C-alpha positions as CSV (number, residue, x, y, z in Angstrom):
1,M,36.4,-54.7,-12.3
2,S,39.7,-54.2,-14.1
3,P,41.4,-50.8,-14.5
4,L,40.7,-50.9,-18.2
5,S,37.0,-51.3,-17.6
6,L,37.0,-48.5,-15.1
7,L,38.7,-46.2,-17.6
8,L,36.1,-47.2,-20.3
9,V,33.2,-46.4,-18.0
10,F,34.7,-43.0,-17.1
11,A,35.3,-42.1,-20.7
12,V,31.6,-42.9,-21.6
13,S,30.1,-41.1,-18.6
14,A,32.3,-38.0,-18.6
15,P,30.7,-36.2,-21.6
16,A,27.2,-36.7,-20.1
17,L,28.3,-35.2,-16.8
18,A,29.9,-32.3,-18.6
19,E,26.8,-31.6,-20.6
20,R,24.5,-31.6,-17.6
21,P,23.2,-28.0,-17.1
22,P,23.7,-26.4,-13.7
23,P,20.7,-26.3,-11.4
24,N,18.4,-23.3,-11.7
25,P,19.0,-21.2,-8.6
26,D,15.5,-19.7,-9.0
27,P,13.0,-22.4,-7.7
28,R,10.1,-20.6,-9.5
29,P,9.9,-21.4,-13.3
30,M,10.5,-18.6,-15.7
31,G,7.6,-17.5,-17.9
32,P,5.4,-14.6,-18.8
33,P,4.6,-12.0,-16.1
34,D,1.9,-13.0,-13.6
35,P,0.3,-9.7,-12.5
36,H,-2.2,-11.5,-10.3
37,L,0.6,-13.3,-8.5
38,D,2.6,-10.1,-8.1
39,A,-0.4,-8.1,-6.8
40,L,-1.7,-10.8,-4.4
41,A,1.8,-11.7,-3.2
42,G,2.5,-8.1,-2.6
43,A,5.8,-7.7,-4.5
44,S,6.8,-7.8,-8.2
45,D,9.9,-9.4,-9.7
46,V,12.7,-7.1,-10.8
47,G,11.6,-5.0,-13.7
48,D,7.9,-5.7,-13.2
49,W,5.0,-3.7,-11.8
50,A,1.3,-4.3,-10.9
51,V,-1.8,-2.1,-10.4
52,S,-5.0,-3.3,-8.9
53,L,-8.4,-1.6,-8.7
54,E,-10.7,-2.9,-5.9
55,A,-14.5,-2.5,-5.6
56,G,-16.8,-4.2,-3.0
57,F,-18.3,-3.8,0.5
58,P,-17.1,-2.1,2.5
59,F,-13.8,-1.4,0.7
60,F,-13.0,0.5,-2.5
61,G,-9.5,1.5,-3.5
62,A,-6.5,1.2,-5.7
63,R,-3.0,-0.1,-5.1
64,G,0.2,0.1,-7.2
65,Q,3.7,-1.5,-6.8
66,V,6.9,-1.4,-8.8
67,A,10.1,-3.4,-8.2
68,L,13.1,-1.5,-7.0
69,P,16.7,-2.6,-7.9
70,W,17.7,-3.0,-4.3
71,A,17.4,-6.2,-2.3
72,G,14.1,-7.3,-3.8
73,L,12.3,-4.3,-2.5
74,N,9.1,-2.8,-4.1
75,A,7.7,0.7,-3.8
76,V,4.0,0.6,-2.9
77,G,1.2,3.2,-2.8
78,S,-2.4,2.7,-2.0
79,V,-5.6,4.6,-1.5
80,N,-8.4,2.8,0.3
81,S,-11.9,3.8,1.6
82,A,-14.5,2.0,3.7
83,L,-17.9,3.1,2.5
84,F,-16.4,6.4,1.4
85,T,-16.2,7.6,5.0
86,D,-12.9,6.2,6.3
87,T,-10.2,6.9,3.8
88,W,-6.5,5.9,4.0
89,A,-3.7,7.1,1.8
90,L,-0.5,5.2,2.4
91,G,2.9,4.6,0.8
92,G,6.0,2.5,1.7
93,V,7.9,-0.6,0.7
94,S,7.3,-4.3,0.5
95,R,9.7,-7.3,0.1
96,R,9.4,-11.0,-0.6
97,W,10.8,-13.1,2.2
98,V,10.0,-16.5,0.7
99,D,9.8,-17.0,-3.0
100,T,9.4,-20.6,-4.3
101,H,7.3,-22.6,-6.7
102,R,5.0,-23.6,-3.9
103,V,4.6,-20.4,-1.9
104,V,5.4,-16.7,-1.8
105,L,5.5,-14.8,1.5
106,S,6.0,-11.0,1.6
107,G,5.7,-8.2,4.1
108,E,5.2,-4.5,3.8
109,I,5.3,-1.3,5.9
110,L,3.3,1.7,4.8
111,V,2.8,5.1,6.3
112,G,0.5,8.0,5.5
113,G,-2.7,9.4,6.9
114,T,-6.4,8.8,7.3
115,I,-9.6,10.9,7.4
116,R,-12.9,9.8,8.7
117,S,-16.0,11.9,7.9
118,G,-19.4,11.7,9.6
119,D,-20.6,12.0,13.2
120,L,-17.4,10.3,14.5
121,S,-15.0,12.4,12.3
122,R,-11.3,12.0,12.9
123,R,-7.9,12.4,11.2
124,G,-4.3,11.7,11.9
125,P,-1.1,10.1,10.8
126,A,-1.4,6.3,10.1
127,S,0.6,3.2,9.5
128,Q,0.0,-0.2,8.2
129,T,1.9,-3.5,8.4
130,T,0.9,-6.4,6.2
131,L,1.8,-10.1,5.6
132,R,0.8,-11.7,2.4
133,L,0.9,-15.5,1.7
134,A,0.2,-16.7,-1.8
135,R,0.7,-19.7,-4.1
136,G,4.0,-19.3,-5.9
137,H,2.9,-20.1,-9.4
138,G,0.0,-20.9,-11.6
139,R,-2.9,-19.4,-13.5
140,V,-5.1,-19.7,-10.3
141,V,-3.5,-18.1,-7.2
142,P,-5.1,-18.2,-3.7
143,A,-3.8,-15.7,-1.2
144,L,-4.2,-14.8,2.4
145,T,-3.6,-11.2,3.6
146,L,-3.3,-10.0,7.2
147,S,-3.1,-6.3,7.9
148,S,-2.8,-4.2,11.0
149,R,-3.6,-0.5,10.8
150,H,-2.9,2.1,13.4
151,V,-3.9,5.8,13.6
152,L,-2.5,8.4,16.0
153,L,-5.4,10.5,17.2
154,T,-5.4,13.8,19.1
155,D,-8.5,14.2,21.2
156,V,-9.4,17.8,22.1
157,Q,-11.7,18.5,25.1
158,E,-12.9,22.0,26.1
159,I,-13.8,22.4,29.7
160,Q,-15.6,25.4,31.1
161,T,-14.4,26.6,34.5
162,A,-14.8,29.7,36.7
163,E,-11.5,31.0,35.4
164,G,-12.5,30.4,31.8
165,D,-12.4,27.7,29.2
166,V,-9.6,25.1,29.5
167,V,-8.6,23.0,26.5
168,Q,-7.2,19.6,27.2
169,R,-5.5,17.5,24.6
170,S,-4.8,13.8,24.8
171,R,-3.4,11.3,22.3
172,S,-4.6,7.7,21.6
173,I,-4.0,5.0,19.0
174,A,-6.8,3.4,17.1
175,W,-6.2,-0.1,15.8
176,S,-8.0,-1.7,12.9
177,P,-6.9,-5.2,11.8
178,V,-8.2,-6.7,8.5
179,A,-8.0,-10.3,7.2
180,S,-8.7,-11.1,3.5
181,F,-8.7,-14.2,1.4
182,D,-8.5,-13.9,-2.4
183,V,-8.4,-16.1,-5.4
184,G,-6.8,-14.6,-8.5
185,V,-7.1,-15.8,-12.1
186,G,-4.8,-14.9,-14.9
187,V,-7.0,-14.0,-17.9
188,C,-4.2,-13.2,-20.4
189,P,-0.6,-12.0,-20.1
190,G,-0.7,-8.7,-18.2
191,F,-4.3,-8.9,-17.1
192,A,-6.0,-10.8,-14.3
193,V,-9.0,-10.6,-11.9
194,S,-9.5,-11.7,-8.3
195,A,-12.3,-12.1,-5.9
196,G,-12.2,-12.3,-2.1
197,L,-13.7,-12.0,1.3
198,D,-12.8,-9.4,4.0
199,V,-13.0,-9.7,7.7
200,P,-12.4,-6.2,9.1
201,W,-12.5,-4.9,12.7
202,F,-13.1,-1.2,13.1
203,D,-12.3,0.0,16.5
204,P,-12.0,-3.4,18.1
205,P,-13.1,-5.2,20.2
206,G,-16.3,-4.2,18.5
207,F,-17.6,-6.6,15.8
208,S,-17.7,-5.5,12.1
209,L,-19.7,-7.1,9.3
210,P,-17.6,-9.2,6.9
211,G,-17.3,-8.0,3.3
212,A,-16.4,-9.0,-0.2
213,H,-14.6,-7.5,-3.2
214,I,-13.4,-8.0,-6.7
215,N,-10.1,-6.7,-8.2
216,L,-9.0,-5.8,-11.7
217,I,-5.2,-6.3,-12.0
218,V,-2.8,-5.2,-14.7
219,G,0.9,-5.3,-14.8
220,G,4.1,-6.7,-16.2
221,W,4.0,-4.7,-19.5
222,K,7.4,-3.6,-20.6
């Protein structure tokens, strides 16, 4: 090919190359807020928030999250009860670790306390770590949640001896893992519903009955 031909090809292709838009650094498409994605994925985009109300067996509760302006963090608060006897009140932070069109992966750390009423009453400081894996986009969003709850318990035992009563105190940690699978559906901008199955273990290795729940989710309104 002659130098004149090369120059002509370059002159024709240069405007097209110059007009080509830069690649979008965000792999997820922009659009209206997806509160069901935010709630099920565990973290909202910057400037967004989400609140979910849960009802089912054995869990009832509410959870809220709002995006913080630092490093993709979200402030999270939740109140959860199992059959209205084992109640957890927790607060902390969550963060999206993977955020693409295909998948969203987030983790959260919450601290607070728990109270159990009934014959086996107990209370103490508690913590919860959670991993959430959800589809990254779409009106229908499946999600998997794995949670690990820990409670620091103080056991008090009173022993009667010849010298008098002796009180002994000991500490133990109660562990309660929970696995959940949800499917969320966006009804309209700012409102969604989800339904799911729960597999809890209360005081493992004892077996607990699986459960189910539905969520009403709102969020993203400016």
